N, C-alpha and C positions, 0 to 999 in steps of 0.2 A: 505145155509150158512155153511160156514166148520170152523172146532174147530184147536184148535196144540194141539197138546204134544209133555212137550223138555226132553230127558229119559239123565240126566249121566250116565254112561256105566258103572262100576266100573269092575276094565279089571281085572283080578282074575292069578295062579299063570298054573292052568291049565286045559286045553277047554274050553278057550275063544271063541272057532270060534261055541259047544255045546254047551257053552250060550247063545249068542249071539244069535245062528237059535230061542233056544229054546223063551225067552222074545222074536224075532220079529215076529216066530210065532201067540203068543197067546194074542200077540196085532195084528196082521192080527184076526184073532181068532174074536177082539174085533169091528174089521171096521173100523179097520190106518191100512194108504198104509203110505210105510216108502219114505219118498217126501228126509231128507237129512243127511246123515255123515259125520259128521265133524270132516279130518283128524287128525287135532294136538292138541285135546281135545276129549271128550272125549262122547257126547253128539249127539244125535241121534235126530231128528224129521218127529213126524209125519205124518200128514192130516190126519181128515176124514167126510162126514159133520154128521152136527152138527143135523138136520129137516134128520134123519133115521130111 
């Protein structure tokens, strides 16, 4: 079974790419896999196995 997480990304004025990379890497360490980044909004959808 899968579970999903929706993250609202708050873009700042500086270091956006570095902050996004750090955030995605942190979720990856927790077992989350990136499924989708919405273009016109700041939502990121992550997925992982619920029974891990």
